[in-house]
C-alpha positions in Angstrom: -7.4 -27.0 13.4 -9.1 -23.7 12.6 -8.2 -20.4 14.3 -11.5 -20.4 16.3 -10.8 -23.8 17.8 -7.2 -22.9 18.6 -8.3 -19.8 20.4 -10.9 -21.7 22.3 -8.2 -24.2 23.4 -5.8 -21.4 24.4 -8.5 -19.6 26.4 -8.1 -22.3 28.9 -4.7 -20.9 29.8 -4.0 -19.8 33.4 -5.6 -16.4 34.0 -2.7 -14.1 34.8 -4.6 -10.8 35.1 -7.1 -10.9 37.9 -6.6 -14.4 39.1 -4.6 -17.5 38.2 -6.6 -20.7 38.4 -4.6 -23.9 38.7 -7.0 -26.8 38.3 -6.0 -30.4 38.2 -3.1 -31.3 35.9 -3.0 -35.1 35.4 -3.7 -36.6 38.8 -1.9 -33.8 40.7 -3.9 -31.2 42.6 -3.0 -27.5 42.5 -4.0 -24.6 44.7 -5.7 -21.4 43.7 -3.4 -18.5 43.4 -3.8 -14.8 42.8 -1.8 -11.6 42.3 0.2 -9.8 44.9 0.7 -6.1 45.0 3.8 -6.3 42.8 1.8 -8.0 40.1 3.4 -11.4 40.5 1.2 -14.5 40.9 0.9 -15.4 44.5 -0.2 -18.7 46.0 -1.8 -19.5 49.3 1.0 -21.9 50.1 4.5 -22.2 48.5 5.6 -25.3 50.5 5.7 -27.7 47.6 5.2 -25.3 44.6 8.7 -25.7 43.3 8.7 -29.5 43.5 5.3 -29.6 41.7 6.6 -27.4 38.9 9.7 -29.5 38.5 7.7 -32.7 38.4 5.2 -31.2 36.0 7.9 -30.0 33.6 9.6 -33.4 33.7 6.3 -35.1 32.8 5.8 -32.7 29.8 9.5 -33.2 28.7 9.1 -37.0 28.8 5.9 -36.7 26.7 7.6 -34.3 24.3 4.3 -32.5 23.6 2.0 -30.0 25.2 -1.8 -30.1 25.0 -3.1 -26.6 24.4 -6.7 -27.7 24.5 -9.0 -30.6 24.0 -8.3 -30.8 20.2 -4.8 -29.4 19.8 -1.4 -30.7 20.7 1.8 -28.7 20.4 5.1 -30.5 19.8 7.8 -29.1 22.1 10.9 -28.1 20.2 13.9 -30.4 20.7 16.1 -27.6 22.0 13.5 -26.8 24.7 13.4 -30.5 25.8 17.2 -30.5 25.9 17.3 -27.3 28.0 15.0 -28.6 30.7 16.8 -31.9 30.9 20.1 -30.1 31.3 18.8 -27.9 34.1 17.0 -30.7 36.0 13.6 -29.5 34.8 13.9 -26.3 36.8 11.6 -23.5 35.5 12.8 -20.3 33.8 9.7 -18.1 33.9 7.9 -19.2 37.1 8.9 -19.6 40.7 7.2 -20.4 44.0 5.6 -17.0 43.8 4.3 -17.4 40.3 5.4 -15.6 37.1 8.8 -14.0 37.3 9.9 -10.6 36.0 11.6 -12.4 33.1 8.3 -14.1 32.3 6.6 -10.8 32.3 9.3 -9.4 30.0 8.9 -12.3 27.6 5.2 -11.7 27.3 5.9 -8.0 26.5 8.4 -9.1 23.9 5.9 -11.5 22.3 3.4 -8.7 22.0 6.0 -6.9 19.8 5.6 -9.5 17.1 3.0 -7.3 15.4 5.5 -4.6 15.0 7.8 -7.0 13.1 4.9 -7.9 10.7 4.7 -11.4 12.2 1.3 -13.1 12.9 0.5 -12.8 16.5 -1.6 -15.9 16.6 1.6 -18.0 16.0 2.6 -17.0 19.6 -0.9 -16.9 21.0 -0.6 -13.2 21.6 -4.3 -12.4 21.4 -5.2 -14.9 24.1 -2.2 -14.2 26.3 -2.7 -10.5 26.1 -6.3 -10.8 27.1 -5.3 -13.2 29.9 -2.7 -10.8 31.2 -5.2 -7.9 31.2 -7.7 -10.1 33.1 -10.1 -10.3 30.1 -12.0 -13.6 30.5 -14.4 -13.0 27.7 -14.7 -16.0 25.5 -13.1 -18.4 28.0 -14.5 -21.9 27.8 -15.0 -22.7 31.5 -15.4 -26.3 30.7 -12.0 -26.4 29.0 -9.1 -28.0 30.9 -6.9 -25.0 31.9 -3.1 -25.1 31.8 -1.2 -25.7 35.0 2.0 -23.8 36.0 4.2 -26.4 34.4 2.4 -26.2 31.1 2.6 -22.4 31.2 6.3 -22.6 31.8 7.0 -25.0 28.9 4.6 -23.2 26.6 6.3 -19.8 27.2 9.7 -21.3 26.5 8.4 -22.9 23.3 6.8 -19.6 22.1 10.1 -17.8 22.9 12.0 -20.3 20.6 9.4 -20.0 17.9 9.5 -16.2 18.0 13.3 -16.1 18.0 13.5 -18.5 15.1 10.9 -16.5 13.1 12.9 -13.3 13.7 16.1 -14.9 12.7 14.9 -16.6 9.5 11.3 -15.9 8.8 8.1 -17.9 9.5 7.3 -18.8 5.9 9.0 -21.5 3.8 11.2 -19.7 1.2 11.5 -22.9 -0.8 7.8 -23.2 -1.5 7.2 -23.5 -5.2 4.8 -20.5 -5.0 7.6 -18.2 -3.6 10.5 -18.9 -6.0 13.3 -17.6 -3.7 16.6 -19.3 -4.2 18.7 -17.6 -1.5 19.1 -19.9 1.5 17.6 -18.7 4.7 19.8 -18.0 7.7 20.3 -20.8 10.1 18.0 -21.1 13.2 19.5 -19.7 16.4 19.7 -23.2 17.9 20.6 -24.2 21.5 23.0 -21.2 22.0 20.0 -18.9 22.3 18.6 -20.9 25.3 22.1 -21.3 26.8 22.5 -17.5 26.8 19.0 -17.1 28.3 19.9 -19.6 31.1 23.0 -17.5 31.9 20.7 -14.6 32.7 20.7 -12.6 29.5 17.6 -10.5 28.8 14.9 -12.2 26.6 14.4 -8.9 24.8 18.1 -8.3 24.3 18.6 -11.7 22.8 15.8 -11.2 20.3 17.3 -7.8 19.4 20.4 -9.6 18.3 18.4 -11.9 15.9 16.5 -9.5 13.7 18.0 -8.2 10.5 20.4 -5.3 11.1 19.9 -3.6 7.7 18.4 -0.1 8.0 15.8 -1.1 5.5 14.2 -3.6 8.0 13.8 -0.9 10.7 12.4 1.5 8.2 9.8 -1.1 7.0 8.8 -1.6 10.6 8.3 2.1 11.1 6.2 2.3 7.9 4.1 -0.7 9.0 3.4 1.1 12.2 2.4 4.2 10.3 0.0 2.4 8.0 -1.6 0.6 10.9 -2.3 4.0 12.4 -3.9 5.0 9.1 -6.0 1.9 9.1 -7.1 2.5 12.7 -8.1 6.0 11.7 -10.4 4.6 9.0 -8.1 4.3 6.0 -8.6 6.5 3.0 -11.5 7.2 0.6 -11.9 5.5 -2.7 -12.0 7.6 -5.9 -14.6 6.8 -8.5 -13.4 4.1 -10.9 -14.0 6.3 -14.0 -12.4 9.4 -12.7 -9.7 11.2 -14.8 -8.4 14.4 -13.1 -5.8 16.9 -14.1 -4.7 20.4 -13.4 -7.5 22.9 -14.0 -10.3 20.5 -13.1 -12.8 21.4 -10.4 -15.5 19.6 -8.3 -16.2 17.1 -5.6 -13.8 14.5 -7.1 -10.9 17.0 -6.6 -11.9 17.4 -2.9 -12.0 13.6 -2.6 -8.5 13.4 -4.1 -7.2 15.9 -1.5 -8.8 13.8 1.3 -7.2 10.7 -0.2 -3.7 12.2 -0.2 -4.1 13.7 3.3 -5.3 10.4 4.7 -2.2 8.4 3.7 0.0 10.9 5.6 3.0 11.2 3.3 4.6 14.5 4.6 5.2 16.0 1.1 1.9 15.0 -0.3 0.0 16.1 2.8 1.5 19.5 2.6 0.9 19.9 -1.1 -2.7 18.6 -0.9 -3.8 21.1 1.8 -6.0 23.9 0.5 -6.3 27.4 2.1 -10.0 27.8 1.5 -13.2 25.8 0.7 -13.1 27.2 -2.9 -9.5 26.1 -3.3 -10.3 22.6 -2.1 -12.4 22.0 -5.2 -9.8 23.2 -7.7 -7.0 21.0 -9.1 -4.2 23.6 -8.8 -0.4 23.4 -9.4 0.3 22.3 -5.8 -2.1 19.4 -6.1 -0.5 18.4 -9.4 2.9 18.3 -7.6 1.4 16.1 -5.0 0.1 13.7 -7.6 3.5 13.7 -9.3 5.1 12.8 -6.0 2.6 9.9 -5.7 3.5 8.7 -9.1 7.2 8.8 -8.4 6.7 6.8 -5.1 4.7 4.2 -7.0 7.2 4.0 -9.9 4.6 5.3 -12.4 4.9 7.6 -15.4 5.1 11.1 -13.9 2.5 13.3 -15.6 0.4 14.7 -12.8 -2.8 13.1 -14.2 -5.0 10.9 -12.0 -6.3 8.0 -14.0 -5.3 4.5 -15.2 -2.4 3.1 -13.1 -2.3 6.1 -10.8 -6.0 5.7 -10.0 -5.4 2.0 -9.4 -2.6 2.7 -6.9 -4.5 5.4 -5.1 -7.5 3.1 -4.8 -5.5 0.2 -3.4 -6.8 -0.2 0.2 -4.6 0.3 3.3 -5.1 -3.4 4.1 -3.2 -4.3 0.9 -0.4 -1.9 1.8 -0.1 -3.5 5.2 0.1 -7.0 3.6 2.8 -5.8 1.2 4.9 -4.4 4.0 4.5 -7.6 6.0 5.6 -9.7 3.0 8.7 -7.6 2.5 9.7 -7.7 6.2 9.5 -11.5 5.8 11.7 -11.4 2.7 14.4 -9.4 4.6 14.3 -12.1 7.3 15.1 -14.6 4.6 18.2 -12.7 3.5 21.5 -12.9 5.3 21.3 -10.4 8.1 24.7 -8.9 7.1 24.9 -8.4 3.3 28.5 -7.2 3.6 30.0 -3.7 3.8 30.5 -3.9 0.0 27.7 -5.5 -2.1 25.4 -5.1 -5.1 21.6 -5.4 -4.6 19.4 -5.8 -7.6 15.7 -5.3 -6.8 13.8 -7.1 -9.6 10.4 -5.8 -8.5 11.6 -2.2 -8.3 13.6 -2.3 -11.6 16.5 -0.8 -9.8 20.0 -1.6 -8.4 22.3 -0.1 -5.8 26.0 -0.6 -5.1 27.0 -0.3 -1.5 30.7 0.3 -0.4 31.8 0.6 3.2 28.2 0.4 4.2 27.1 3.4 2.1 25.2 3.5 -1.2 27.7 4.9 -3.7 25.8 4.1 -7.0 22.1 3.7 -7.9 20.6 3.0 -11.3 17.6 1.7 -13.1 17.6 -1.8 -14.6 15.6 -3.9 -17.1 14.7 -7.4 -15.9 13.1 -10.5 -17.3 9.6 -10.4 -18.7 7.0 -12.9 -17.6 8.0 -16.3 -18.8 11.6 -15.3 -18.6 11.6 -14.2 -15.0 14.9 -13.0 -13.5 15.6 -15.5 -10.6 16.1 -14.5 -7.0 19.5 -15.7 -5.9 22.9 -14.6 -4.6 26.4 -15.0 -5.9 29.7 -13.2 -6.1 30.8 -10.9 -9.0 34.4 -11.6 -9.8 35.2 -10.2 -13.3 34.2 -7.8 -16.0 34.2 -8.4 -19.8 34.6 -5.5 -22.2 33.6 -6.0 -25.9 31.8 -9.3 -25.0 30.5 -12.0 -27.3 26.9 -12.9 -26.6 26.8 -16.7 -26.3 23.1 -17.2 -27.0 21.3 -19.5 -24.5 19.9 -22.6 -26.2 16.4 -21.6 -25.0 16.6 -18.3 -26.8 18.1 -19.7 -29.9 15.4 -22.4 -30.1 12.5 -20.1 -29.4 13.4 -17.0 -31.6 16.7 -16.9 -33.5 16.7 -20.3 -35.2 13.1 -19.9 -36.5 14.1 -16.5 -37.9 17.1 -18.1 -39.6 15.0 -20.8 -41.2 12.7 -18.1 -42.6 15.5 -15.9 -43.7 19.1 -17.4 -43.7 20.6 -13.9 -44.0 19.1 -12.9 -40.7 22.1 -14.2 -38.7 24.8 -12.5 -40.8 22.9 -9.2 -40.9 22.8 -9.2 -37.1 26.4 -10.2 -36.6 25.8 -13.7 -35.4 28.1 -16.7 -36.1 27.7 -20.4 -35.6 30.1 -22.3 -33.4 30.8 -26.0 -33.3 31.8 -27.0 -29.7 32.0 -30.7 -30.3 35.8 -30.8 -30.6 38.6 -29.9 -28.3 38.3 -26.2 -29.2 35.4 -24.2 -30.6 35.3 -23.9 -34.4 33.3 -21.3 -36.4 31.0 -22.9 -39.0 30.0 -21.0 -42.1 26.4 -19.9 -42.1 26.1 -20.8 -45.8 27.2 -24.4 -45.2 24.0 -25.2 -43.4 20.8 -26.3 -45.1 18.4 -24.1 -43.1 15.3 -25.8 -44.6 16.3 -29.0 -42.7 17.2 -27.3 -39.4 15.3 -28.5 -36.3 15.4 -25.7 -33.8 14.9 -28.2 -30.9 17.9 -30.4 -32.1 20.4 -27.9 -33.5 23.9 -29.3 -33.0 25.7 -25.9 -32.9 25.9 -22.8 -30.7 25.0 -19.3 -31.8 27.0 -16.3 -30.6 26.9 -12.6 -31.5 30.2 -10.9 -32.3 31.3 -7.9 -30.2 30.2 -4.5 -31.3 27.9 -1.6 -30.6 24.8 -3.6 -31.7 25.7 -6.7 -29.6 22.7 -7.6 -27.3 25.0 -7.2 -24.3 26.3 -3.8 -25.3 29.9 -3.1 -24.7 30.4 -4.5 -21.2 29.1 -7.3 -19.0 29.6 -8.1 -15.3 30.1 -11.7 -14.5 29.2 -13.9 -11.5 29.1 -17.4 -13.1 26.0 -19.2 -11.9 23.7 -22.1 -12.9 21.1 -19.7 -14.2 23.3 -18.0 -16.8 22.3 -14.6 -15.4 24.6 -11.6 -15.4 24.6 -7.8 -15.6 25.2 -6.1 -18.9 25.1 -3.0 -21.0 22.3 -2.5 -23.5 22.7 -1.2 -27.1 19.5 0.7 -26.9 18.6 2.9 -23.9 14.9 3.7 -24.6 13.6 1.0 -22.3 15.1 2.7 -19.3 12.6 5.5 -19.9 9.7 3.2 -19.2 8.2 3.0 -15.7 7.7 -0.8 -16.0 10.9 -2.4 -17.3 10.4 -6.2 -17.5 11.6 -6.8 -21.1 14.7 -9.1 -21.0 15.1 -12.8 -21.2 16.2 -13.0 -17.6 19.6 -11.1 -17.5 19.8 -7.7 -16.0 20.4 -4.7 -18.2 22.0 -1.9 -16.2 21.3 1.8 -16.9 24.8 3.0 -16.0 27.2 0.3 -17.2 30.3 2.4 -17.5 29.8 4.1 -14.1 29.5 0.6 -12.6 32.6 -0.5 -14.4 34.6 2.5 -13.3 33.5 2.0 -9.7 34.4 -1.7 -9.6 37.8 -1.1 -11.2 38.5 1.7 -8.8 37.7 -0.1 -5.6 38.7 -3.7 -6.4 41.0 -4.1 -9.4 44.6 -3.5 -10.4 43.3 -2.0 -13.6 42.6 1.8 -13.8 39.2 3.1 -14.7 41.2 5.3 -17.3 41.9 2.1 -19.2 38.3 1.4 -20.1 38.6 3.3 -23.4 41.7 1.2 -24.2 39.8 -2.0 -23.5 37.0 -1.0 -25.8 39.4 -0.1 -28.6 40.8 -3.6 -28.6 39.6 -6.2 -31.1 37.7 -9.0 -29.3 36.9 -9.6 -25.7 38.9 -8.3 -22.8 38.4 -9.9 -19.4 39.4 -7.9 -16.3 39.4 -9.9 -13.0 38.6 -8.2 -9.7 41.1 -8.6 -6.9 38.3 -10.0 -4.7 34.7 -10.8 -5.1 31.7 -8.5 -4.6 28.6 -10.2 -3.2 25.6 -9.7 -5.4 22.0 -10.2 -4.3 19.2 -10.4 -6.8 16.1 -10.0 -4.8 12.4 -9.3 -5.2 11.1 -6.5 -2.9 7.8 -4.7 -3.6 8.2 -2.1 -0.9 11.2 0.1 -0.2 11.7 2.9 2.3 14.0 5.8 1.2 16.4 7.6 3.5 14.0 10.4 3.9 11.2 8.0 5.1 9.2 7.9 1.9 7.5 4.6 1.4 7.7 3.4 -2.2 5.4 0.6 -3.3 6.9 -1.1 -6.4 5.2 -3.0 -9.1 4.7 -6.8 -8.5 5.6 -7.8 -12.1 5.6 -11.6 -11.3 2.6 -11.5 -8.9 4.8 -12.9 -6.1 3.1 -11.0 -3.3 -0.2 -12.8 -3.9 1.5 -16.2 -4.4 3.6 -15.7 -1.3 0.5 -14.7 0.7 -1.2 -17.9 -0.3 1.5 -19.8 1.7 0.6 -18.0 5.0 -1.1 -20.4 7.4 -4.5 -19.3 8.4 
């Protein structure tokens, strides 16, 4: 059913603002009730109000569904049905006098869904809020309105829906368009309603369900800021062909200043202010610093010039930024709400990684991730050992697509690049001579051997790799060449994650979770062949995809979306 029809159906809800009309519900009559001085809904007579509410709730529970209008039926969640059966169908949100203080608190809590980046229409906030304020505009007077029992059961159902959405998100993370392989948290279940029945605050219970990571709260604050920017009119768009740099003058420079002031980043706002009308038209050194700050926030090449990608990011409308913040709040709801006091978080979309120990970031670095077609998957695992001087066991897909075709064209290619061929068909691996193979007859799709690259400084994995064995054959590793870390967009690998500070990471892990000393790293590298070092425990590692990140100082950073996941995820949002 479309949004317009749903709203029309819900506008038949009991009017809680100026008056509450209770028309016929089934074949039972209801009296007209209104507000008392304390704001509760008052009836002309309360003699049989409780009994009518109980009977009405029982009827709805027996039916298992609630009609929200002439064309829409809402299935009551099973835990809500169980709750009312267990309590003899007694109401939670209404009493003989009408809506209770807890019911009013719940309505206020549901209004807060917008602050969480959740769609208000899922909880009928737009209609309920208008009803509470006594706004009857758009009400279909011919629509059958909801009685007090329907209101009771609908409020409980909306509470459960909102609580579940806070705890694990409202979108399906398993959708093929999303490509998110980290299991969502479990729904809150019956315990939530049991605690509610024991008298705990609806708002307090929901506070316990949202993600506790500081990043979630920061994203909420950023969402609120950008909503205020939108309400103020957003920001101006620069001409598509503009190219501005220090020393330029004119109206486009003034427009650039207005654009930076409108977004409200404190640093950029301060630098973009001009002391006079003449200065406003001049691209001076302070304005260049403001542009460089923008470029750093958007993970762009920092050169102080407005054009190309910088212009594209500046001209992205505030509505898109709000959408990105909402999508990333949802991704945090998909994650475990406690990542652990010690963990590694790799953000594929941001090309960066952090190590957290005792709840504090202790190491941060840039990373290189998979290019399109070889996307680094989103999943979680546990890192349990480090390998120094690693072999690179070439995945069959890479051997088939690139290395074997090279070897067919030039059989010396493998030897020059330190590869060897391994026969794994027997009880133990056996190295096969490259010259023993007739390369002209090799079928890359049906090659019976494995390729591996011997340890050394030119090995594709560098001198160290960090292992968390998984079905995706993904791990962290060093890189023999560091030039890619100088790029702003770093999607170049075949899926594994190249880390910018491999030896700092190795030293840290050995220091905090190994019997080996970080001083032994040099000895390990001097050995012939691989050296495996097991950690005493395991370190949770989360490979995620987050296109917005809020720094400790409050800066909102919008990352690239290299795999176009925001758009694909947005396509799964129900309209």
